[in-house]
FIKOLZA-1660 file (N, C-alpha, C; in steps of 0.1 Angstrom, whole numbers, plus 5000, padded with zeros to 4 digits):
% residues 67
   i   px   py   pz ch aa at
   1 8376 2367 7607  A  M  N
   1 8386 2371 7616  A  M CA
   1 8384 2385 7620  A  M  C
   2 8387 2387 7633  A  L  N
   2 8385 2401 7639  A  L CA
   2 8395 2411 7632  A  L  C
   3 8407 2406 7629  A  L  N
   3 8417 2415 7623  A  L CA
   3 8412 2420 7609  A  L  C
   4 8405 2412 7602  A  A  N
   4 8400 2417 7589  A  A CA
   4 8389 2427 7591  A  A  C
   5 8381 2426 7601  A  V  N
   5 8371 2436 7604  A  V CA
   5 8377 2449 7610  A  V  C
   6 8386 2448 7619  A  V  N
   6 8391 2459 7626  A  V CA
   6 8402 2467 7617  A  V  C
   7 8411 2460 7611  A  V  N
   7 8422 2466 7604  A  V CA
   7 8418 2467 7589  A  V  C
   8 8419 2456 7582  A  S  N
   8 8416 2456 7567  A  S CA
   8 8415 2441 7563  A  S  C
   9 8408 2439 7551  A  A  N
   9 8407 2426 7545  A  A CA
   9 8421 2421 7541  A  A  C
  10 8430 2430 7537  A  W  N
  10 8443 2426 7533  A  W CA
  10 8451 2421 7545  A  W  C
  11 8450 2427 7556  A  A  N
  11 8457 2423 7568  A  A CA
  11 8452 2409 7573  A  A  C
  12 8439 2408 7572  A  G  N
  12 8433 2395 7577  A  G CA
  12 8436 2384 7568  A  G  C
  13 8436 2386 7555  A  A  N
  13 8440 2375 7545  A  A CA
  13 8454 2372 7546  A  A  C
  14 8463 2382 7548  A  T  N
  14 8477 2379 7549  A  T CA
  14 8480 2371 7562  A  T  C
  15 8474 2375 7573  A  T  N
  15 8475 2368 7585  A  T CA
  15 8470 2353 7584  A  T  C
  16 8459 2351 7577  A  M  N
  16 8454 2338 7575  A  M CA
  16 8464 2329 7567  A  M  C
  17 8470 2335 7557  A  A  N
  17 8480 2328 7549  A  A CA
  17 8492 2324 7557  A  A  C
  18 8497 2333 7566  A  L  N
  18 8508 2330 7575  A  L CA
  18 8504 2319 7585  A  L  C
  19 8492 2320 7590  A  L  N
  19 8488 2309 7600  A  L CA
  19 8487 2296 7593  A  L  C
  20 8482 2295 7581  A  L  N
  20 8482 2282 7573  A  L CA
  20 8496 2277 7571  A  L  C
  21 8505 2286 7568  A  G  N
  21 8519 2282 7566  A  G CA
  21 8525 2277 7579  A  G  C
  22 8522 2283 7590  A  A  N
  22 8527 2279 7603  A  A CA
  22 8521 2265 7607  A  A  C
  23 8508 2263 7603  A  A  N
  23 8502 2250 7606  A  A CA
  23 8509 2239 7598  A  A  C
  24 8512 2242 7585  A  A  N
  24 8520 2232 7577  A  A CA
  24 8533 2229 7583  A  A  C
  25 8540 2239 7588  A  V  N
  25 8553 2236 7594  A  V CA
  25 8551 2228 7607  A  V  C
  26 8541 2232 7615  A  A  N
  26 8538 2224 7627  A  A CA
  26 8535 2210 7624  A  A  C
  27 8528 2207 7614  A  R  N
  27 8524 2193 7610  A  R CA
  27 8537 2186 7606  A  R  C
  28 8546 2192 7599  A  V  N
  28 8559 2185 7595  A  V CA
  28 8567 2182 7607  A  V  C
  29 8569 2191 7616  A  V  N
  29 8579 2189 7626  A  V CA
  29 8573 2183 7639  A  V  C
  30 8560 2183 7641  A  A  N
  30 8554 2177 7653  A  A CA
  30 8556 2162 7653  A  A  C
  31 8560 2156 7665  A  P  N
  31 8561 2142 7665  A  P CA
  31 8547 2135 7665  A  P  C
  32 8547 2123 7661  A  A  N
  32 8534 2115 7661  A  A CA
  32 8529 2114 7675  A  A  C
  33 8516 2115 7678  A  P  N
  33 8505 2117 7668  A  P CA
  33 8504 2132 7664  A  P  C
  34 8510 2141 7671  A  G  N
  34 8510 2155 7667  A  G CA
  34 8497 2162 7672  A  G  C
  35 8495 2175 7668  A  P  N
  35 8483 2182 7672  A  P CA
  35 8471 2175 7667  A  P  C
  36 8461 2173 7676  A  V  N
  36 8449 2166 7672  A  V CA
  36 8442 2173 7660  A  V  C
  37 8441 2186 7660  A  A  N
  37 8434 2193 7650  A  A CA
  37 8441 2192 7636  A  A  C
  38 8454 2188 7636  A  L  N
  38 8461 2188 7624  A  L CA
  38 8464 2174 7619  A  L  C
  39 8460 2164 7627  A  T  N
  39 8464 2150 7623  A  T CA
  39 8451 2142 7619  A  T  C
  40 8444 2147 7610  A  V  N
  40 8431 2141 7605  A  V CA
  40 8435 2130 7595  A  V  C
  41 8443 2134 7585  A  R  N
  41 8447 2126 7574  A  R CA
  41 8462 2122 7576  A  R  C
  42 8468 2116 7565  A  S  N
  42 8482 2113 7566  A  S CA
  42 8490 2126 7566  A  S  C
  43 8502 2125 7571  A  R  N
  43 8511 2137 7571  A  R CA
  43 8513 2144 7558  A  R  C
  44 8517 2136 7547  A  P  N
  44 8519 2143 7534  A  P CA
  44 8507 2150 7529  A  P  C
  45 8495 2144 7530  A  V  N
  45 8483 2150 7526  A  V CA
  45 8480 2163 7533  A  V  C
  46 8481 2163 7546  A  D  N
  46 8479 2175 7555  A  D CA
  46 8489 2186 7550  A  D  C
  47 8501 2183 7549  A  V  N
  47 8511 2193 7545  A  V CA
  47 8508 2199 7532  A  V  C
  48 8506 2191 7522  A  V  N
  48 8503 2196 7508  A  V CA
  48 8490 2205 7509  A  V  C
  49 8480 2200 7515  A  V  N
  49 8467 2208 7516  A  V CA
  49 8470 2222 7523  A  V  C
  50 8477 2221 7534  A  L  N
  50 8479 2234 7541  A  L CA
  50 8488 2243 7533  A  L  C
  51 8498 2238 7526  A  V  N
  51 8507 2247 7518  A  V CA
  51 8500 2253 7507  A  V  C
  52 8492 2244 7500  A  L  N
  52 8484 2250 7488  A  L CA
  52 8474 2260 7493  A  L  C
  53 8468 2258 7504  A  L  N
  53 8458 2268 7510  A  L CA
  53 8466 2281 7513  A  L  C
  54 8478 2280 7520  A  A  N
  54 8485 2291 7523  A  A CA
  54 8490 2299 7511  A  A  C
  55 8494 2292 7501  A  V  N
  55 8499 2299 7489  A  V CA
  55 8487 2306 7482  A  V  C
  56 8476 2299 7481  A  G  N
  56 8464 2304 7474  A  G CA
  56 8458 2317 7482  A  G  C
  57 8457 2316 7495  A  V  N
  57 8452 2327 7502  A  V CA
  57 8462 2339 7502  A  V  C
  58 8475 2335 7502  A  G  N
  58 8486 2346 7501  A  G CA
  58 8485 2353 7488  A  G  C
  59 8483 2346 7477  A  I  N
  59 8482 2352 7464  A  I CA
  59 8470 2361 7463  A  I  C
  60 8459 2356 7468  A  L  N
  60 8446 2364 7468  A  L CA
  60 8448 2376 7477  A  L  C
  61 8455 2375 7488  A  A  N
  61 8457 2386 7497  A  A CA
  61 8464 2397 7490  A  A  C
  62 8474 2394 7481  A  Q  N
  62 8481 2404 7474  A  Q CA
  62 8473 2411 7464  A  Q  C
  63 8462 2405 7459  A  L  N
  63 8454 2411 7449  A  L CA
  63 8444 2421 7455  A  L  C
  64 8442 2420 7469  A  I  N
  64 8433 2429 7476  A  I CA
  64 8439 2443 7477  A  I  C
  65 8433 2453 7472  A  P  N
  65 8439 2466 7474  A  P CA
  65 8440 2470 7489  A  P  C
  66 8452 2475 7493  A  E  N
  66 8454 2479 7506  A  E CA
  66 8446 2492 7509  A  E  C
  67 8440 2493 7520  A  A  N
  67 8432 2505 7524  A  A CA
  67 8438 2512 7535  A  A  C
% end
């Protein structure tokens, strides 16, 4: 991500976690068939995977020292 290069790795990782969370919310509330990029698997699988990725990246982002 350009943000990670221009600003900091912490900002890039935090932004990525927020975007993954937003994608999970979009997958939950979007009517069928929903966004093509987000409707590869069943809705529950997509939401669980996106939430787990958002939480994981968010935790890792907090471990990166801010510069």
